[in-house]
N, CA, C and O of each residue as an XYZ file, in Angstrom:
284
protein
N     -16.707     -1.971     -8.489
C     -15.936     -1.850     -7.270
C     -15.396     -3.216     -6.882
O     -16.097     -4.222     -6.996
N     -14.174     -3.251     -6.432
C     -13.531     -4.495     -6.041
C     -14.013     -4.935     -4.663
O     -14.397     -4.120     -3.825
N     -13.980     -6.237     -4.457
C     -14.350     -6.756     -3.151
C     -13.154     -6.658     -2.205
O     -12.018     -6.452     -2.634
N     -13.430     -6.807     -0.924
C     -12.362     -6.732      0.078
C     -11.326     -7.826     -0.172
O     -10.128     -7.593     -0.008
N     -11.776     -9.010     -0.566
C     -10.861    -10.121     -0.828
C      -9.933     -9.780     -1.995
O      -8.736    -10.061     -1.942
N     -10.488     -9.176     -3.047
C      -9.667     -8.778     -4.194
C      -8.629     -7.728     -3.801
O      -7.463     -7.812     -4.187
N      -9.073     -6.743     -3.028
C      -8.159     -5.687     -2.600
C      -7.033     -6.241     -1.736
O      -5.873     -5.861     -1.892
N      -7.388     -7.147     -0.820
C      -6.370     -7.739      0.053
C      -5.402     -8.607     -0.726
O      -4.210     -8.623     -0.420
N      -5.890     -9.335     -1.736
C      -4.985    -10.170     -2.530
C      -4.034     -9.299     -3.338
O      -2.862     -9.641     -3.499
N      -4.536     -8.165     -3.853
C      -3.662     -7.230     -4.566
C      -2.594     -6.658     -3.640
O      -1.420     -6.582     -4.001
N      -3.021     -6.251     -2.424
C      -2.075     -5.699     -1.451
C      -1.028     -6.736     -1.060
O       0.152     -6.406     -0.937
N      -1.448     -7.993     -0.862
C      -0.504     -9.054     -0.510
C       0.497     -9.305     -1.631
O       1.680     -9.532     -1.375
N       0.016     -9.262     -2.883
C       0.914     -9.454     -4.027
C       1.939     -8.322     -4.091
O       3.119     -8.562     -4.345
N       1.484     -7.092     -3.861
C       2.407     -5.954     -3.871
C       3.434     -6.062     -2.746
O       4.619     -5.804     -2.952
N       2.975     -6.440     -1.568
C       3.885     -6.563     -0.420
C       4.930     -7.654     -0.657
O       6.102     -7.482     -0.321
N       4.502     -8.763     -1.230
C       5.433     -9.861     -1.503
C       6.489     -9.446     -2.524
O       7.673     -9.736     -2.351
N       6.062     -8.773     -3.579
C       7.015     -8.342     -4.596
C       7.936     -7.253     -4.067
O       9.113     -7.211     -4.424
N       7.416     -6.373     -3.224
C       8.242     -5.307     -2.661
C       9.357     -5.901     -1.813
O      10.502     -5.455     -1.884
N       9.025     -6.902     -1.016
C      10.045     -7.497     -0.152
C      11.079     -8.288     -0.945
O      12.203     -8.479     -0.480
N      10.704     -8.756     -2.152
C      11.661     -9.489     -2.969
C      12.480     -8.563     -3.868
O      13.450     -8.996     -4.491
N      12.085     -7.280     -3.934
C      12.837     -6.315     -4.726
C      12.457     -6.271     -6.187
O      13.145     -5.633     -6.984
N      11.376     -6.935     -6.557
C      10.924     -6.967     -7.941
C       9.873     -5.884     -8.143
O       8.977     -5.729     -7.313
N       9.973     -5.133     -9.238
C       9.059     -4.027     -9.488
C       7.885     -4.421    -10.382
O       7.059     -3.572    -10.716
N       7.795     -5.688    -10.772
C       6.694     -6.157    -11.622
C       5.787     -7.046    -10.787
O       6.243     -7.999    -10.154
N       4.497     -6.726    -10.793
C       3.525     -7.451     -9.986
C       2.429     -7.985    -10.893
O       1.916     -7.266    -11.751
N       2.069     -9.266    -10.697
C       0.993     -9.884    -11.463
C      -0.097    -10.363    -10.525
O       0.180    -11.031     -9.529
N      -1.349    -10.018    -10.845
C      -2.504    -10.494    -10.105
C      -3.715    -10.400    -11.010
O      -3.798     -9.506    -11.852
N      -4.638    -11.302    -10.847
C      -5.873    -11.347    -11.639
C      -5.619    -11.289    -13.138
O      -6.393    -10.672    -13.869
N      -4.556    -11.914    -13.604
C      -4.251    -11.931    -15.026
C      -3.670    -10.634    -15.564
O      -3.502    -10.491    -16.775
N      -3.363     -9.694    -14.692
C      -2.794     -8.412    -15.096
C      -1.367     -8.307    -14.568
O      -1.036     -8.850    -13.514
N      -0.544     -7.607    -15.312
C       0.829     -7.356    -14.880
C       1.066     -5.855    -14.861
O       0.792     -5.156    -15.837
N       1.573     -5.377    -13.750
C       1.874     -3.954    -13.596
C       3.340     -3.826    -13.220
O       3.837     -4.528    -12.339
N       4.023     -2.918    -13.905
C       5.427     -2.678    -13.586
C       5.563     -1.288    -12.969
O       5.133     -0.294    -13.553
N       6.156     -1.232    -11.801
C       6.337      0.017    -11.074
C       7.749      0.530    -11.303
O       8.679     -0.249    -11.513
N       7.901      1.853    -11.262
C       9.211      2.456    -11.528
C      10.121      2.464    -10.315
O      11.344      2.513    -10.449
N       9.519      2.415     -9.120
C      10.340      2.492     -7.914
C       9.615      1.842     -6.743
O       8.428      1.526     -6.818
N      10.354      1.653     -5.674
C       9.776      1.103     -4.444
C       8.785      2.104     -3.851
O       7.802      1.712     -3.222
N       9.044      3.382     -4.053
C       8.147      4.420     -3.545
C       6.770      4.290     -4.193
O       5.753      4.439     -3.515
N       6.726      4.015     -5.487
C       5.446      3.813     -6.171
C       4.707      2.599     -5.609
O       3.487      2.630     -5.449
N       5.440      1.544     -5.315
C       4.818      0.353     -4.729
C       4.266      0.694     -3.351
O       3.156      0.286     -3.010
N       5.027      1.435     -2.560
C       4.559      1.850     -1.232
C       3.283      2.675     -1.326
O       2.359      2.485     -0.535
N       3.227      3.584     -2.284
C       2.030      4.409     -2.468
C       0.839      3.568     -2.897
O      -0.286      3.812     -2.460
N       1.077      2.588     -3.743
C      -0.009      1.701     -4.164
C      -0.525      0.879     -2.983
O      -1.731      0.668     -2.852
N       0.376      0.419     -2.132
C      -0.020     -0.342     -0.939
C      -0.835      0.549     -0.005
O      -1.852      0.114      0.536
N      -0.396      1.793      0.187
C      -1.133      2.729      1.039
C      -2.525      3.004      0.482
O      -3.495      3.070      1.238
N      -2.627      3.164     -0.836
C      -3.934      3.400     -1.460
C      -4.854      2.194     -1.265
O      -6.043      2.350     -0.987
N      -4.297      0.997     -1.411
C      -5.094     -0.208     -1.188
C      -5.520     -0.319      0.269
O      -6.648     -0.725      0.552
N      -4.638      0.036      1.198
C      -5.004      0.030      2.618
C      -6.181      0.962      2.881
O      -7.084      0.625      3.647
N      -6.172      2.147      2.242
C      -7.284      3.086      2.412
C      -8.577      2.526      1.824
O      -9.642      2.663      2.425
N      -8.489      1.897      0.653
C      -9.677      1.305      0.034
C     -10.238      0.172      0.890
O     -11.453      0.053      1.052
N      -9.353     -0.657      1.434
C      -9.786     -1.770      2.293
C     -10.463     -1.220      3.549
O     -11.514     -1.712      3.960
N      -9.864     -0.208      4.147
C     -10.439      0.391      5.352
C     -11.821      0.978      5.051
O     -12.750      0.813      5.842
N     -11.958      1.655      3.925
C     -13.252      2.241      3.557
C     -14.293      1.152      3.313
O     -15.453      1.303      3.697
N     -13.884      0.058      2.676
C     -14.814     -1.035      2.413
C     -15.250     -1.729      3.697
O     -16.354     -2.266      3.776
N     -14.380     -1.714      4.699
C     -14.700     -2.328      5.989
C     -15.411     -1.355      6.929
O     -15.778     -1.727      8.043
N     -15.606     -0.116      6.489
C     -16.311      0.865      7.294
C     -15.464      1.512      8.368
O     -15.990      1.979      9.378
N     -14.172      1.544      8.163
C     -13.292      2.202      9.125
C     -12.368      3.135      8.364
O     -12.335      3.119      7.133
N     -11.634      3.931      9.082
C     -10.684      4.815      8.409
C      -9.317      4.689      9.059
O      -9.191      4.340     10.233
N      -8.319      4.977      8.277
C      -6.946      4.893      8.753
C      -6.574      6.262      9.317
O      -6.717      7.285      8.648
N      -6.109      6.260     10.525
C      -5.707      7.497     11.169
C      -4.189      7.582     11.128
O      -3.488      6.719     11.656
N      -3.712      8.600     10.513
C      -2.269      8.826     10.435
C      -1.917      9.923     11.425
O      -2.599     10.945     11.501
N      -0.873      9.711     12.166
C      -0.430     10.713     13.116
C       0.990     11.130     12.792
O       1.825     10.317     12.394
N       1.236     12.386     12.968
C       2.563     12.926     12.746
C       2.921     13.722     13.982
O       2.229     14.678     14.334
N       3.984     13.336     14.633
C       4.440     14.054     15.826
C       5.670     14.856     15.482
O       6.635     14.344     14.916
N       5.616     16.111     15.831
C       6.737     17.002     15.592
C       7.253     17.464     16.939
O       6.505     17.986     17.765
N       8.536     17.265     17.144
C       9.159     17.749     18.379
C      10.290     18.687     18.016
O      10.896     18.580     16.950
N      10.555     19.584     18.904
C      11.596     20.558     18.642
C      12.336     20.846     19.950
O      11.747     20.863     21.031
N      13.596     21.061     19.821
C      14.386     21.487     20.975
C      15.157     22.727     20.575
O      15.442     22.960     19.401
N      15.474     23.489     21.550
C      16.178     24.738     21.277
C      17.654     24.602     21.630
O      18.220     25.445     22.325
N      18.234     23.586     21.166
C      19.652     23.389     21.426
C      19.905     22.700     22.761
O      18.974     22.257     23.433
N      21.164     22.619     23.128
C      21.530     21.925     24.348
C      21.711     22.832     25.471
O      22.024     22.391     26.577
């Protein structure tokens, strides 16, 4: 199991590469190439969940749906 520091460094590397538009990420001597920004986003979300679990907390996602019946 990875430590919290390792998970955070991986997440930071992914976030940095995502903002630069590069789909190839290197950390801990490994290189991973992602096919799309969506894959990078999913990897970041998975790392966020792992970090939260390691810290003893959970991520709460909320979805609000509103509807109107016309004007």
